[in-house]
C-alpha positions in Angstrom: 94.4 -48.6 254.3 92.2 -45.9 252.9 88.6 -45.7 254.0 87.7 -45.1 250.5 88.4 -48.8 250.0 87.3 -50.8 246.9 89.1 -54.1 247.3 89.1 -56.7 244.5 89.6 -60.5 244.5 93.4 -60.0 244.2 93.3 -57.8 247.3 94.4 -54.6 245.6 92.8 -51.5 246.9 91.5 -48.7 244.7 90.8 -45.3 246.2 87.9 -43.0 245.1 87.8 -39.5 246.1 84.8 -38.2 244.2 81.2 -39.1 243.5 81.6 -39.7 239.7 78.9 -42.2 239.8 76.3 -39.4 239.7 77.2 -38.9 236.0 76.8 -42.6 235.0 74.2 -44.2 232.7 73.6 -41.1 230.6 71.6 -43.1 228.0 68.7 -43.3 230.5 68.6 -39.4 231.0 65.1 -37.9 231.2 63.1 -41.0 230.3 63.0 -41.9 233.9 60.7 -39.0 234.8 58.0 -40.3 232.4 58.5 -43.9 233.5 58.3 -43.1 237.2 55.2 -41.1 236.8 53.5 -43.6 234.6 54.3 -46.5 237.1 53.0 -44.2 239.9 49.7 -43.5 238.1 49.2 -47.2 237.5 49.8 -47.9 241.2 47.5 -45.1 242.4 44.6 -46.4 240.2 45.0 -49.9 241.6 42.6 -50.2 244.3 43.7 -53.7 245.4 47.3 -52.4 245.5 46.4 -49.4 247.5 44.4 -51.5 250.0 47.4 -53.9 250.5 50.0 -51.2 251.0 48.1 -49.0 253.3 47.0 -51.9 255.5 50.6 -53.4 255.8 52.3 -50.0 256.3 49.8 -49.0 258.9 50.5 -52.1 260.9 54.2 -51.7 260.6 53.9 -48.1 261.9 51.7 -48.9 264.9 53.8 -51.8 265.8 57.1 -49.9 265.7 55.6 -47.0 267.8 54.5 -49.4 270.4 57.7 -51.4 270.5 59.9 -48.3 270.9 57.6 -46.9 273.6 58.3 -50.0 275.6 62.1 -49.6 275.2 63.7 -47.6 278.0 65.7 -44.7 276.7 64.9 -45.4 273.0 65.7 -41.9 271.9 69.2 -42.0 273.7 69.8 -45.4 272.2 69.1 -44.0 268.7 71.6 -41.3 269.3 74.1 -43.7 270.5 73.5 -45.9 267.4 73.9 -42.9 265.2 77.3 -42.0 266.7 78.4 -45.7 266.5 77.5 -46.0 262.8 79.3 -42.7 261.9 82.4 -43.8 263.9 82.4 -47.3 262.1 82.2 -45.7 258.7 85.1 -43.4 259.6 87.4 -46.2 260.1 85.6 -48.7 257.7 88.9 -50.0 256.1 90.3 -51.0 259.4 87.1 -52.8 260.6 86.8 -54.7 257.3 90.4 -55.9 257.6 89.6 -57.0 261.3 86.5 -58.8 260.1 88.3 -60.5 257.2 91.2 -61.8 259.5 88.8 -63.2 262.1 86.5 -64.7 259.7 89.4 -66.6 258.0 90.6 -67.6 261.4 87.2 -69.1 262.0 87.3 -71.2 258.9 85.4 -69.0 256.4 86.7 -68.0 252.9 86.5 -64.2 252.2 86.0 -62.8 248.8 86.0 -59.1 247.7 83.7 -57.9 245.1 84.3 -54.5 243.5 80.9 -54.4 241.7 77.8 -56.5 240.9 79.4 -58.3 238.0 82.3 -59.5 240.1 80.1 -60.6 243.0 77.9 -62.6 240.6 81.0 -64.2 239.0 82.4 -65.2 242.4 79.1 -66.8 243.7 78.4 -68.5 240.4 82.0 -69.8 240.4 81.7 -71.2 243.8 78.5 -73.0 242.8 80.2 -74.4 239.7 83.4 -75.5 241.5 81.1 -77.5 243.9 78.8 -78.9 241.1 75.9 -77.0 242.6 72.7 -77.0 240.4 70.1 -75.9 242.9 70.6 -73.0 245.2 68.3 -71.9 248.1 68.2 -68.3 249.1 67.1 -66.2 251.9 65.7 -62.7 251.5 68.6 -60.5 250.6 68.4 -57.0 249.2 72.1 -57.2 248.3 71.3 -60.2 246.0 68.5 -58.2 244.4 70.9 -55.3 243.9 73.4 -57.3 241.9 70.8 -59.4 239.9 72.1 -62.7 241.4 69.1 -64.8 240.5 69.4 -63.8 236.8 73.3 -64.5 236.9 72.8 -68.0 238.5 70.1 -68.9 235.9 72.3 -67.8 233.1 75.0 -70.2 234.4 72.6 -73.0 234.3 71.9 -73.0 238.2 68.4 -72.8 239.6 67.9 -70.3 242.5 65.0 -70.8 244.8 63.7 -68.1 247.1 62.8 -69.5 250.6 61.4 -66.4 252.3 57.7 -66.8 251.9 57.3 -63.2 250.5 60.3 -63.6 248.2 59.0 -67.0 247.0 55.6 -65.4 246.3 57.1 -62.6 244.1 59.4 -65.2 242.4 56.3 -67.2 241.3 54.8 -64.0 240.0 57.9 -63.0 238.2 58.2 -59.7 240.0 60.8 -57.8 242.0 60.3 -57.1 245.7 58.1 -54.1 246.6 59.4 -53.5 250.1 62.7 -53.8 251.9 61.5 -56.2 254.5 58.2 -57.3 253.0 58.7 -58.0 249.5 55.2 -59.2 248.7 53.6 -56.2 250.6 51.7 -55.3 247.5 50.0 -58.7 247.1 46.5 -59.5 248.6 45.8 -63.0 249.8 43.5 -63.5 246.8 46.4 -62.9 244.5 48.6 -65.2 246.7 46.1 -67.9 246.4 46.0 -67.6 242.7 49.6 -68.0 242.5 49.7 -71.1 244.7 46.9 -72.6 242.8 48.8 -72.1 239.5 51.9 -73.7 241.3 50.2 -76.7 242.7 47.5 -77.3 240.2 44.9 -77.3 242.9 42.4 -74.7 243.9 43.7 -72.8 246.9 41.3 -70.9 249.1 42.3 -67.4 249.8 40.7 -67.2 253.3 42.4 -70.4 254.5 45.8 -68.9 255.5 47.0 -71.9 257.4 46.5 -74.1 254.4 48.4 -71.7 252.2 51.3 -71.6 254.5 51.3 -75.3 254.9 51.5 -75.7 251.1 54.3 -73.3 251.0 56.3 -75.1 253.8 55.8 -78.5 252.1 57.0 -77.3 248.7 59.9 -75.4 250.1 61.0 -78.2 252.4 61.8 -80.3 249.4 63.9 -77.6 248.0 66.0 -77.3 251.2 66.5 -81.1 251.2 67.7 -81.2 247.5 69.7 -77.9 247.6 73.5 -78.1 246.8 74.2 -74.6 248.0 72.6 -71.9 250.3 73.0 -68.2 249.8 72.0 -65.5 252.4 72.6 -61.9 252.8 73.9 -60.5 256.2 72.2 -58.1 258.6 75.4 -57.5 260.5 79.1 -58.6 260.2 80.8 -58.4 263.6 84.4 -57.6 263.2 85.5 -58.8 266.7 85.0 -62.4 265.8 84.3 -62.4 262.1 80.8 -63.6 262.5 77.7 -63.2 260.4 74.3 -62.2 262.1 71.1 -63.1 260.2 67.7 -61.8 261.5 64.6 -63.7 260.2 61.1 -64.5 261.3 60.5 -67.8 259.4 63.3 -70.1 260.1 64.2 -70.5 256.4 67.6 -69.0 257.1 68.4 -71.8 259.5 67.5 -74.3 256.8 69.6 -72.5 254.1 72.6 -72.3 256.3 72.5 -75.9 257.9 71.4 -78.3 255.3 73.4 -77.4 252.1 77.1 -78.5 252.2 78.1 -74.9 250.8 77.0 -71.6 252.2 77.6 -68.2 250.7 77.1 -64.9 252.4 76.7 -61.7 250.5 77.3 -58.7 252.5 77.6 -55.1 251.7 80.8 -53.5 253.2 79.0 -51.0 255.3 77.1 -53.8 257.4 80.0 -53.9 259.9 79.7 -53.7 263.7 83.2 -53.5 265.4 82.1 -55.3 268.4 79.4 -57.6 269.9 78.4 -54.6 272.2 77.9 -52.5 269.1 75.9 -55.4 267.5 73.7 -55.5 270.5 72.6 -52.0 270.1 72.0 -52.7 266.4 69.8 -55.7 267.2 67.9 -53.7 269.8 66.7 -51.3 267.3 66.4 -53.3 264.1 63.4 -55.4 264.8 61.6 -52.7 266.6 61.9 -50.3 263.6 61.2 -52.9 261.1 58.3 -55.0 262.4 57.7 -53.8 265.8 59.2 -56.8 267.5 61.5 -56.6 270.5 63.6 -59.1 268.7 63.0 -61.1 265.5 62.0 -64.8 265.9 65.3 -66.0 264.7 68.7 -64.3 265.3 71.3 -66.6 263.8 75.1 -66.2 264.3 77.4 -67.9 262.1 81.2 -68.1 262.8 82.9 -70.3 260.3 81.7 -73.5 258.7 80.7 -76.6 260.5 83.3 -78.3 262.8 84.0 -82.0 262.4 81.9 -82.8 265.4 79.0 -80.9 264.2 75.9 -82.8 263.1 74.8 -80.1 260.5 76.0 -77.0 259.0 78.0 -76.2 255.8 81.4 -77.6 255.1 82.2 -74.5 253.2 81.5 -70.9 254.3 82.1 -68.2 251.8 81.7 -64.5 252.7 81.4 -62.1 249.7 82.2 -58.4 250.7 80.3 -56.2 248.2 81.4 -52.7 247.3 79.4 -51.8 244.2 79.7 -48.1 244.7 79.7 -47.9 248.4 83.3 -46.9 248.9 82.8 -43.9 246.7 80.3 -42.4 249.1 82.8 -42.3 252.0 84.0 -38.8 252.9 81.3 -37.3 250.7 78.0 -35.4 251.7 76.3 -38.8 251.1 78.3 -41.0 253.5 75.5 -40.9 256.0 73.3 -43.1 253.6 75.7 -45.9 254.4 74.4 -45.8 258.0 71.2 -47.5 256.9 70.4 -50.9 258.4 67.6 -51.8 255.8 64.7 -51.8 258.5 62.2 -50.2 256.1 60.7 -47.8 258.6 61.1 -44.9 256.2 59.0 -46.6 253.6 56.2 -47.2 256.0 55.8 -43.5 256.8 56.5 -41.9 253.3 53.4 -40.6 251.6 54.9 -41.1 248.3 55.8 -44.6 248.8 52.4 -45.4 250.4 50.7 -44.1 247.3 53.1 -45.3 244.5 54.3 -48.5 245.9 57.8 -50.0 245.5 57.7 -50.9 241.8 57.3 -47.4 240.7 60.9 -46.7 241.7 62.3 -49.1 239.3 64.9 -50.3 241.8 65.4 -52.9 244.4 65.6 -50.1 246.9 62.4 -48.0 247.2 61.0 -45.4 249.5 63.0 -42.4 250.8 66.2 -44.5 251.3 65.9 -45.8 247.9 65.4 -42.4 246.4 68.8 -41.6 247.9 70.9 -44.7 247.4 69.5 -45.8 244.2 70.9 -42.7 242.2 74.1 -42.9 244.2 74.9 -46.6 243.4 73.4 -46.8 239.9 73.7 -43.3 238.4 71.7 -40.1 239.0 70.8 -39.6 235.3 69.4 -43.1 235.2 67.2 -42.4 238.2 66.7 -38.7 237.9 63.1 -38.8 239.1 63.8 -40.5 242.4 65.2 -37.5 244.4 61.9 -35.7 243.5 59.8 -38.7 244.7 59.5 -36.9 248.2 57.5 -34.3 249.8 60.4 -33.5 252.1 58.2 -33.8 255.1 60.9 -35.3 257.2 59.0 -38.2 258.4 61.7 -40.6 257.2 64.3 -38.9 259.2 62.2 -38.9 262.3 61.6 -42.6 262.3 65.1 -43.8 261.2 66.9 -45.6 264.0 70.1 -44.0 262.9 68.4 -40.6 262.3 69.8 -40.5 258.8 69.0 -37.1 257.3 67.4 -38.3 254.0 65.7 -35.1 253.2 69.1 -33.2 253.3 70.5 -35.7 250.8 67.5 -35.5 248.4 67.9 -31.8 248.4 71.6 -32.2 247.6 70.9 -34.7 244.8 68.4 -32.1 243.4 71.0 -29.5 243.5 73.3 -31.8 241.5 70.5 -32.3 238.8 70.1 -28.5 238.6 74.0 -28.1 238.2 74.3 -30.9 235.7 71.0 -30.0 233.8 69.7 -33.5 234.3 66.1 -32.3 234.5 64.1 -32.1 231.3 64.3 -28.7 229.6 60.6 -27.8 230.2 60.8 -28.5 234.0 64.0 -26.5 234.2 62.2 -23.6 232.5 59.1 -24.0 234.7 61.4 -23.9 237.8 63.4 -20.9 236.7 60.2 -19.0 236.0 58.8 -19.8 239.5 62.1 -18.8 241.0 62.0 -15.5 239.2 58.5 -14.8 240.3 59.0 -15.7 244.1 62.3 -13.5 244.1 60.3 -10.3 243.3 57.8 -9.3 245.9 55.6 -7.2 243.8 55.5 -9.5 240.9 53.6 -12.5 242.6 50.6 -10.3 243.9 50.3 -8.7 240.5 50.2 -12.1 238.8 47.8 -13.5 241.2 45.4 -10.6 240.6 45.9 -10.8 236.8 45.4 -14.6 236.7 42.5 -14.9 239.3 39.6 -14.9 236.8 41.3 -17.5 234.5 42.2 -19.7 237.5 38.6 -19.5 238.9 37.3 -20.5 235.5 39.5 -23.4 235.3 38.5 -24.5 238.8 35.1 -25.6 237.5 36.3 -27.0 234.2 37.3 -30.6 233.3 40.8 -31.5 234.4 43.4 -30.3 231.9 46.0 -32.8 232.9 46.0 -36.3 234.3 47.8 -35.0 237.5 44.5 -33.3 238.4 42.2 -36.2 237.4 39.7 -36.8 240.0 40.3 -33.6 241.8 38.2 -30.5 242.0 40.5 -27.5 241.9 39.7 -24.8 244.5 38.8 -21.2 243.3 41.0 -18.4 244.6 39.4 -16.2 247.4 38.7 -12.5 246.7 41.5 -11.6 249.3 44.8 -13.2 250.1 45.7 -14.1 253.7 48.1 -11.0 253.7 45.2 -8.8 252.8 42.9 -10.3 255.3 45.7 -9.8 258.0 46.3 -6.3 257.0 42.5 -5.6 257.3 42.5 -7.2 260.8 45.3 -5.1 261.9 43.7 -2.0 260.6 40.5 -2.7 262.3 42.2 -3.2 265.7 44.1 -0.1 265.3 
């Protein structure tokens, strides 16, 4: 079976040998630049948002650093994990077939979804076949990716998010702002306002135990009344056909044990061939994400409940989602599929920490989002995202799989240049800059010619909102090269 596998419900395989998705969604071309920048400007000006994001990402960064420092041979383990993920993707079709066979043997029903529409149709169809009207969900980026909540609502089915952060943003009518902390952009005052509106009672922002108790009480009723549970999957273990869920709140245990029907949505890249491989994955996941040696709850699901079990679903459905992933195999972007959604790259990214997750206009934000969003949803639709990076390399340094995100960001920029995706005025500016930098004598001449005008502008009011609030420096009388030459001459 080809590694470029996109398997449909019928089981037929469709091979993809190119990256044609980069040319999709042409109707969005160019407008994305203005939209991304506008959203970023709004975020940067929001003091409460800046305070919330910086506080949370700082904690994640410091906790991750401490957790990995306590892990013996952490760097060697990351190297091993990198090799493991690459080898798994090299034989992805085989591992998926093994997973499917063992999951079915354990009693699960396996479905293949070629794209978001098919995945939504499968899950809504399962709900309708079982008369489900209320669905409890755990946090899942894959369900955000396919727009499952909207699809269920359109089918007359009520989805309820049960992860506290996801529930908060569901109450706010907003998408997640972070891969692992969806409500990272909310302050406790904003959360208290949402809870007060939901309960009709005044909720004090400083009484965190009361806020969590209210959430627990309201969500417990949803668990007890749910007809179906939906989760994502952190890992699918091919060796036994098992699903591994990693959570900190226990809501996954309620979503997988109380409703009679459970549906798992898993991206096809989330495969570990064996339990030994899964152990390495788990050793790095929580440490990279939240700085914990292991998440509070690590749940393993192998088939539905047995006749003698006191709880658990009577039906377990696993939906394997492609949605463009197979098209990345055997391309320069295959490495992006090694991502385990820990969110570490977001926490160190200077662009994400300034602009926040909503500026990206995608469920996936930060450096990994700037790569996979254009790859999955179309480069022209998200032309700004490859440029939403300083290319500082911090994302590559913290990634547990050492994914070279800067390399792929540059590659996507090269595609934009070749396809003339950039707005004409930006292309003209970049061509002009390249021409100047290619000629050694032209740059010094322009610098000398423009120095008086630049120094005059340095003390003037900002000419563009990009420079608002900043004092432009004036150019010194001599460049560094001139100072260096003078120093050498004096020493001689």
